[in-house]
C-alpha positions in Angstrom: 240.2 146.7 223.3 243.9 146.8 224.0 245.3 146.5 227.5 244.9 149.6 229.6 248.4 151.1 229.8 249.4 153.4 232.6 252.2 155.5 231.3 255.2 155.0 233.6 257.8 156.2 231.2 258.3 152.7 229.7 255.4 152.5 227.3 257.7 153.3 224.4 259.1 149.8 224.8 255.8 148.0 225.4 255.2 147.6 221.6 258.8 147.5 220.6 258.8 143.7 219.8 255.5 143.7 218.0 255.3 143.8 214.2 253.7 146.7 212.3 250.6 144.6 211.6 250.2 143.8 215.3 250.5 147.4 216.2 248.0 148.3 213.5 245.4 145.8 214.7 245.8 146.8 218.3 245.2 150.4 217.3 242.2 149.5 215.2 240.8 147.5 218.1 240.4 150.7 220.1 237.6 151.9 217.8 234.1 150.9 216.9 231.9 151.6 213.9 229.8 154.3 215.6 232.7 156.2 217.1 233.1 159.9 216.5 236.9 160.4 216.8 238.7 163.5 217.8 242.4 163.6 216.8 244.3 166.2 218.9 247.6 167.6 217.7 249.8 170.6 218.4 249.8 171.7 214.8 253.2 171.4 213.2 254.2 169.5 210.0 254.8 166.2 211.7 251.5 166.3 213.7 249.5 167.5 210.7 250.9 164.8 208.4 250.4 162.1 211.0 246.8 163.3 211.5 246.2 162.7 207.7 247.5 159.2 208.1 245.2 158.4 211.1 242.2 159.9 209.2 243.0 157.5 206.3 243.5 154.5 208.7 240.1 155.1 210.3 238.1 155.8 207.2 235.2 153.4 206.9 236.0 152.1 210.4 234.4 154.9 212.4 231.6 157.3 212.0 233.7 160.5 211.7 237.2 161.8 212.3 237.9 165.4 213.3 241.4 166.9 213.6 241.8 169.7 216.1 244.7 171.8 217.4 245.0 174.3 220.2 247.8 176.5 218.9 247.4 179.2 216.3 249.2 178.3 213.1 251.4 181.3 212.5 254.6 180.0 210.8 254.3 180.7 207.1 255.6 177.4 206.0 253.0 175.6 208.1 250.2 177.9 206.7 251.5 177.1 203.2 251.5 173.3 204.0 247.9 173.5 205.2 246.7 175.6 202.2 248.6 173.8 199.5 247.8 170.3 200.7 244.2 171.2 201.7 244.5 169.8 205.2 241.2 169.9 207.0 241.7 170.8 210.7 240.0 173.1 213.2 240.8 174.9 216.4 240.4 172.8 219.5 238.7 175.7 221.2 235.8 175.4 218.8 235.3 171.7 219.6 233.5 170.1 222.5 235.8 167.2 223.4 233.1 165.5 225.5 231.0 165.1 222.3 233.5 162.7 220.9 233.4 159.0 221.9 237.2 158.5 221.2 240.2 160.7 221.3 243.6 160.2 219.8 246.8 162.3 220.4 249.5 162.4 217.9 253.1 163.7 218.0 252.6 164.8 221.6 251.5 163.6 225.1 248.8 164.7 227.5 251.4 166.4 229.8 253.0 168.5 227.1 250.5 171.4 227.3 248.1 172.4 230.1 245.2 172.4 227.7 245.6 168.6 227.2 245.9 167.7 230.9 242.1 167.5 231.6 241.5 165.3 228.5 241.5 161.5 228.5 242.9 159.9 225.4 242.2 156.4 224.0 245.3 156.3 221.9 248.6 158.1 221.9 251.2 157.8 219.1 254.4 159.9 219.5 258.2 159.9 219.0 259.1 162.1 221.9 260.4 160.7 225.2 257.7 159.2 227.4 256.3 161.3 230.2 254.5 160.1 233.4 251.0 160.7 234.8 248.6 159.7 232.1 246.7 156.6 230.9 245.6 155.4 227.4 244.2 152.2 226.0 246.7 152.2 223.2 250.2 153.7 223.5 253.0 153.7 220.8 255.9 155.8 221.8 259.2 155.3 220.0 261.6 158.0 221.1 264.4 156.9 218.8 262.3 157.8 215.7 263.0 161.1 214.1 259.4 161.7 213.2 255.9 160.5 214.1 255.2 160.5 210.4 257.8 157.8 209.9 255.8 155.6 212.4 252.6 156.4 210.6 254.1 155.2 207.3 254.5 151.8 208.9 250.9 151.8 209.9 249.7 152.6 206.4 252.0 150.0 204.8 250.8 147.4 207.3 247.2 148.3 206.3 248.2 148.1 202.6 247.0 151.7 202.1 249.1 153.7 199.7 249.0 157.4 200.6 247.6 159.9 198.2 250.1 162.4 196.6 248.9 165.1 199.1 249.3 162.8 202.1 252.7 161.5 200.9 253.9 165.1 200.3 252.8 166.1 203.8 254.5 163.1 205.4 257.7 163.4 203.3 258.0 167.1 204.3 257.3 166.3 207.9 260.1 163.8 208.1 262.4 166.3 206.4 261.5 168.9 209.0 261.7 166.8 212.1 264.9 165.1 211.2 266.5 168.4 210.0 267.1 166.6 206.6 268.5 163.7 208.5 271.1 165.8 210.4 269.5 164.7 213.7 269.7 161.3 215.2 267.3 158.9 213.4 266.7 155.2 213.0 266.7 153.2 209.8 262.9 153.2 209.8 262.9 157.0 209.2 265.0 156.5 206.1 262.9 153.6 204.9 259.7 155.6 205.3 261.3 158.7 203.6 262.5 156.6 200.7 259.0 155.0 200.3 257.4 158.5 200.2 260.0 159.9 197.8 258.5 158.4 194.7 254.9 159.4 195.7 255.4 163.0 197.0 255.1 166.1 194.9 258.6 167.6 195.3 257.7 171.0 193.7 255.1 171.4 196.4 257.6 170.5 199.1 260.0 173.2 197.7 257.2 175.8 197.7 256.3 175.0 201.3 260.0 175.2 202.4 260.5 178.6 200.7 257.6 180.1 202.7 259.2 180.9 206.0 259.6 184.6 206.9 257.3 187.6 206.7 259.0 190.9 205.9 257.9 192.2 209.3 259.8 189.4 211.0 263.1 190.5 209.7 263.2 193.0 212.5 263.5 190.0 214.9 266.9 189.2 213.4 268.0 192.8 214.1 267.0 192.3 217.8 268.7 189.0 218.0 272.0 190.3 216.5 272.0 193.2 218.9 271.0 191.1 221.9 273.0 187.9 221.7 275.7 187.1 224.3 278.3 184.3 224.1 280.0 182.8 227.1 282.2 179.6 226.9 280.8 178.6 223.5 277.2 179.1 224.7 275.0 181.6 222.9 272.1 183.2 224.7 269.4 185.5 223.4 266.2 186.8 225.0 263.9 188.3 222.4 261.4 190.0 224.6 257.8 189.8 223.5 257.2 187.9 220.3 254.1 187.6 218.1 254.7 183.8 217.8 257.0 181.4 219.5 257.8 180.1 216.0 260.2 183.0 215.4 262.2 181.8 218.4 262.7 178.5 216.6 263.9 180.2 213.4 266.3 182.4 215.4 267.7 179.4 217.3 268.2 177.4 214.2 269.9 180.3 212.5 272.4 180.8 215.4 272.9 177.1 215.7 274.9 177.3 212.5 277.5 179.6 214.0 280.9 177.9 214.1 282.3 177.0 217.5 279.0 177.4 219.4 278.0 174.3 221.4 274.7 175.5 223.0 272.1 177.9 221.7 269.3 179.1 224.1 266.7 181.6 222.7 263.8 182.8 224.8 260.9 185.1 224.4 257.6 186.1 226.0 254.4 185.0 224.3 251.2 185.9 226.1 251.8 185.2 229.7 254.4 182.5 229.1 258.1 182.3 228.8 259.1 180.1 225.9 262.7 178.9 225.6 264.2 177.0 222.6 267.3 174.9 223.1 269.7 173.7 220.5 272.9 171.7 220.8 275.1 169.4 218.7 273.4 166.4 220.2 276.7 164.5 220.2 277.9 164.8 223.8 275.1 167.2 224.8 271.4 166.7 225.5 269.1 169.7 224.9 266.0 167.8 226.1 267.7 166.9 229.4 268.9 170.4 229.9 265.5 171.9 229.3 263.9 169.5 231.8 266.6 170.2 234.4 266.0 173.9 234.2 262.3 174.3 233.7 260.4 171.0 234.4 259.5 172.1 237.9 258.2 175.4 236.6 256.3 174.4 233.5 256.5 172.0 230.6 260.0 171.1 229.2 261.7 168.5 227.2 262.7 167.3 223.8 265.5 165.5 222.0 269.3 165.6 222.3 269.6 168.2 219.5 266.5 170.3 220.1 264.2 171.0 223.0 261.6 173.5 224.2 260.3 174.8 227.5 257.1 176.8 228.3 256.7 178.4 231.7 253.9 180.6 233.0 255.4 183.9 234.1 253.6 183.6 237.4 255.8 180.6 238.2 258.9 182.6 237.7 257.6 185.2 240.2 258.7 188.0 237.9 257.3 190.5 235.3 257.9 189.9 231.6 259.9 193.1 231.4 262.3 191.8 234.2 263.3 188.8 232.2 266.5 189.5 230.1 269.3 187.7 228.4 271.2 187.9 231.6 268.3 186.2 233.4 268.4 183.4 230.8 272.1 183.0 231.4 271.7 182.9 235.2 269.0 180.3 235.1 270.8 178.0 232.8 274.5 178.3 233.5 274.7 176.1 236.6 272.8 173.4 234.9 274.9 173.5 231.8 278.1 173.4 233.9 276.9 170.1 235.5 276.2 168.6 232.1 279.0 170.2 230.1 281.9 171.1 232.4 284.6 173.1 230.7 
């Protein structure tokens, strides 16, 4: 077994000087032949693709591998990815985590969602900044990477395992999505992994997945956004009210992030009993992840990268009703924090 690592925010560096083969063997050392492994993800392209890689890495090394996710997959492109690439995964709510002898978390960390907090993980592999307050036998966090899928390509290559066309297509698409076609900050390893997958992936399938993004019913959200947005000092704010899925907030934020001369985009909405806020910035002199944490970390989960971040806060922690939260509320909560980070 690998050393027991208590995550103190520095685990991303603990493996930084080790080779891909050393990482791979330390990861493999966590498991035994009779293990039934649960791979937990918050289902998005990067997490789904990374789960395929772990399933391949553990084939013949453990008794079984089950991939499970807590969120409902609503975004059409994600549904298309799962269907077209025949990705096998099930809802976490339908699993009994205690029935599994080992648990792996990919593209996330135990503190990212409340549903993860009571689960103990044996291995965590992620490209998001490290959080505190959890323990795992094997931890590989590399926050400079653009995608966890890029990291998983290194594991596969170290194991001399060539991905299938379906797996390569999933990983290729995941890297495209998480790096925003390499418009976000990445490392050379992302490009190396991307280039490796390029000759294996089915590009027609990638294109088909990419074109599956909006339902006709969701076009009305754009009408709401165009009527509701407010701009102040190159900062664009929108509160969308109740939304069927937080994914639409991401689509709206990415859309408005293309507007010329806008330095910050904050889009919020109510999903269930939670406030979800999506942050976008140019990532040059601004840090969306830091801003999200500064505003909302004491109220819920918040964080991300320089260019893109997310916060989820239970409404009860805001001590207000859903109907009372408006675009003005979003501006009020965020303005003082933005001023500290981005003084005019």
